[in-house]
TORKOL-4160 file (C-alpha; in steps of 0.2 Angstrom, whole numbers, padded with zeros to 4 digits, m for minus):
146
<pt num="1" X="0818" Y="0699" Z="0727"/>
<pt num="2" X="0817" Y="0716" Z="0719"/>
<pt num="3" X="0816" Y="0718" Z="0700"/>
<pt num="4" X="0833" Y="0716" Z="0691"/>
<pt num="5" X="0839" Y="0731" Z="0681"/>
<pt num="6" X="0856" Y="0729" Z="0672"/>
<pt num="7" X="0865" Y="0740" Z="0659"/>
<pt num="8" X="0879" Y="0734" Z="0648"/>
<pt num="9" X="0891" Y="0746" Z="0640"/>
<pt num="10" X="0906" Y="0735" Z="0637"/>
<pt num="11" X="0910" Y="0717" Z="0633"/>
<pt num="12" X="0912" Y="0712" Z="0652"/>
<pt num="13" X="0895" Y="0720" Z="0656"/>
<pt num="14" X="0887" Y="0711" Z="0642"/>
<pt num="15" X="0894" Y="0694" Z="0649"/>
<pt num="16" X="0884" Y="0698" Z="0665"/>
<pt num="17" X="0868" Y="0702" Z="0656"/>
<pt num="18" X="0871" Y="0686" Z="0645"/>
<pt num="19" X="0872" Y="0676" Z="0661"/>
<pt num="20" X="0855" Y="0683" Z="0667"/>
<pt num="21" X="0846" Y="0680" Z="0651"/>
<pt num="22" X="0853" Y="0662" Z="0648"/>
<pt num="23" X="0838" Y="0651" Z="0644"/>
<pt num="24" X="0826" Y="0665" Z="0642"/>
<pt num="25" X="0811" Y="0661" Z="0631"/>
<pt num="26" X="0802" Y="0672" Z="0620"/>
<pt num="27" X="0790" Y="0672" Z="0605"/>
<pt num="28" X="0795" Y="0679" Z="0588"/>
<pt num="29" X="0780" Y="0692" Z="0591"/>
<pt num="30" X="0790" Y="0698" Z="0606"/>
<pt num="31" X="0804" Y="0705" Z="0594"/>
<pt num="32" X="0802" Y="0723" Z="0590"/>
<pt num="33" X="0815" Y="0733" Z="0579"/>
<pt num="34" X="0814" Y="0752" Z="0576"/>
<pt num="35" X="0827" Y="0756" Z="0563"/>
<pt num="36" X="0824" Y="0775" Z="0564"/>
<pt num="37" X="0828" Y="0775" Z="0582"/>
<pt num="38" X="0841" Y="0761" Z="0580"/>
<pt num="39" X="0833" Y="0750" Z="0594"/>
<pt num="40" X="0828" Y="0732" Z="0596"/>
<pt num="41" X="0818" Y="0726" Z="0610"/>
<pt num="42" X="0814" Y="0708" Z="0616"/>
<pt num="43" X="0800" Y="0704" Z="0628"/>
<pt num="44" X="0807" Y="0688" Z="0637"/>
<pt num="45" X="0803" Y="0676" Z="0650"/>
<pt num="46" X="0819" Y="0674" Z="0659"/>
<pt num="47" X="0824" Y="0660" Z="0670"/>
<pt num="48" X="0829" Y="0667" Z="0687"/>
<pt num="49" X="0847" Y="0660" Z="0689"/>
<pt num="50" X="0851" Y="0671" Z="0704"/>
<pt num="51" X="0838" Y="0661" Z="0714"/>
<pt num="52" X="0842" Y="0644" Z="0707"/>
<pt num="53" X="0853" Y="0637" Z="0721"/>
<pt num="54" X="0850" Y="0619" Z="0717"/>
<pt num="55" X="0842" Y="0615" Z="0734"/>
<pt num="56" X="0824" Y="0620" Z="0728"/>
<pt num="57" X="0810" Y="0609" Z="0721"/>
<pt num="58" X="0804" Y="0624" Z="0711"/>
<pt num="59" X="0811" Y="0638" Z="0702"/>
<pt num="60" X="0806" Y="0655" Z="0695"/>
<pt num="61" X="0804" Y="0664" Z="0678"/>
<pt num="62" X="0801" Y="0683" Z="0676"/>
<pt num="63" X="0795" Y="0694" Z="0662"/>
<pt num="64" X="0808" Y="0706" Z="0657"/>
<pt num="65" X="0813" Y="0717" Z="0642"/>
<pt num="66" X="0830" Y="0716" Z="0634"/>
<pt num="67" X="0834" Y="0731" Z="0624"/>
<pt num="68" X="0848" Y="0735" Z="0612"/>
<pt num="69" X="0852" Y="0753" Z="0607"/>
<pt num="70" X="0863" Y="0760" Z="0593"/>
<pt num="71" X="0858" Y="0746" Z="0581"/>
<pt num="72" X="0861" Y="0749" Z="0563"/>
<pt num="73" X="0856" Y="0732" Z="0555"/>
<pt num="74" X="0847" Y="0716" Z="0561"/>
<pt num="75" X="0849" Y="0699" Z="0553"/>
<pt num="76" X="0841" Y="0682" Z="0558"/>
<pt num="77" X="0845" Y="0664" Z="0554"/>
<pt num="78" X="0837" Y="0647" Z="0558"/>
<pt num="79" X="0819" Y="0653" Z="0562"/>
<pt num="80" X="0804" Y="0659" Z="0553"/>
<pt num="81" X="0801" Y="0678" Z="0557"/>
<pt num="82" X="0784" Y="0677" Z="0550"/>
<pt num="83" X="0778" Y="0664" Z="0563"/>
<pt num="84" X="0773" Y="0676" Z="0577"/>
<pt num="85" X="0769" Y="0661" Z="0589"/>
<pt num="86" X="0786" Y="0652" Z="0587"/>
<pt num="87" X="0795" Y="0651" Z="0604"/>
<pt num="88" X="0814" Y="0654" Z="0604"/>
<pt num="89" X="0826" Y="0649" Z="0618"/>
<pt num="90" X="0840" Y="0662" Z="0621"/>
<pt num="91" X="0857" Y="0654" Z="0626"/>
<pt num="92" X="0869" Y="0668" Z="0626"/>
<pt num="93" X="0874" Y="0685" Z="0620"/>
<pt num="94" X="0891" Y="0687" Z="0611"/>
<pt num="95" X="0900" Y="0702" Z="0605"/>
<pt num="96" X="0912" Y="0703" Z="0590"/>
<pt num="97" X="0922" Y="0719" Z="0588"/>
<pt num="98" X="0924" Y="0727" Z="0571"/>
<pt num="99" X="0941" Y="0735" Z="0568"/>
<pt num="100" X="0947" Y="0744" Z="0583"/>
<pt num="101" X="0929" Y="0747" Z="0589"/>
<pt num="102" X="0918" Y="0752" Z="0598"/>
<pt num="103" X="0907" Y="0746" Z="0583"/>
<pt num="104" X="0904" Y="0727" Z="0581"/>
<pt num="105" X="0891" Y="0714" Z="0581"/>
<pt num="106" X="0881" Y="0707" Z="0595"/>
<pt num="107" X="0875" Y="0689" Z="0592"/>
<pt num="108" X="0860" Y="0682" Z="0601"/>
<pt num="109" X="0863" Y="0664" Z="0601"/>
<pt num="110" X="0847" Y="0654" Z="0600"/>
<pt num="111" X="0844" Y="0635" Z="0603"/>
<pt num="112" X="0843" Y="0625" Z="0587"/>
<pt num="113" X="0857" Y="0633" Z="0578"/>
<pt num="114" X="0847" Y="0649" Z="0576"/>
<pt num="115" X="0853" Y="0667" Z="0579"/>
<pt num="116" X="0849" Y="0685" Z="0578"/>
<pt num="117" X="0864" Y="0696" Z="0573"/>
<pt num="118" X="0864" Y="0715" Z="0577"/>
<pt num="119" X="0877" Y="0727" Z="0569"/>
<pt num="120" X="0879" Y="0740" Z="0582"/>
<pt num="121" X="0889" Y="0757" Z="0584"/>
<pt num="122" X="0894" Y="0751" Z="0602"/>
<pt num="123" X="0887" Y="0740" Z="0616"/>
<pt num="124" X="0872" Y="0748" Z="0624"/>
<pt num="125" X="0861" Y="0734" Z="0631"/>
<pt num="126" X="0848" Y="0735" Z="0645"/>
<pt num="127" X="0839" Y="0721" Z="0655"/>
<pt num="128" X="0824" Y="0726" Z="0666"/>
<pt num="129" X="0812" Y="0715" Z="0674"/>
<pt num="130" X="0794" Y="0721" Z="0671"/>
<pt num="131" X="0783" Y="0709" Z="0681"/>
<pt num="132" X="0782" Y="0697" Z="0695"/>
<pt num="133" X="0789" Y="0680" Z="0696"/>
<pt num="134" X="0780" Y="0664" Z="0693"/>
<pt num="135" X="0785" Y="0646" Z="0698"/>
<pt num="136" X="0791" Y="0633" Z="0686"/>
<pt num="137" X="0796" Y="0616" Z="0691"/>
<pt num="138" X="0809" Y="0614" Z="0677"/>
<pt num="139" X="0827" Y="0620" Z="0678"/>
<pt num="140" X="0836" Y="0621" Z="0661"/>
<pt num="141" X="0849" Y="0608" Z="0659"/>
<pt num="142" X="0865" Y="0609" Z="0649"/>
<pt num="143" X="0876" Y="0596" Z="0642"/>
<pt num="144" X="0893" Y="0593" Z="0650"/>
<pt num="145" X="0905" Y="0606" Z="0644"/>
<pt num="146" X="0892" Y="0618" Z="0637"/>
């Protein structure tokens, strides 16, 4: 499969990106925020859901960069930002509009009741695979109704 490249400019697009990064894992050290440019980058290992048809004995992960532009503030909850080796599990991306928009907040929902909240001028999110795939025997599992 060719490298995945997605761009989200509205809430519907963000839902597509969210589906592709569900169960991505990354280290705290892989978070980079440049307040002068208003950009936040995450280096992630995403689970390749588009190839996980259920009939396989093995699955894939790919290295990717998830970037958020037009970011005006970043807050985090539920993990130690000073622990560079801590591994976080990304569950979903959610957008909450502020007023009439387009500004609002993008929440990166993490496992363990943790989160990263981005105040943004508008939705401008990119996902790009940056490396080849590697095999994993484990498919993420979710509780019923999750």
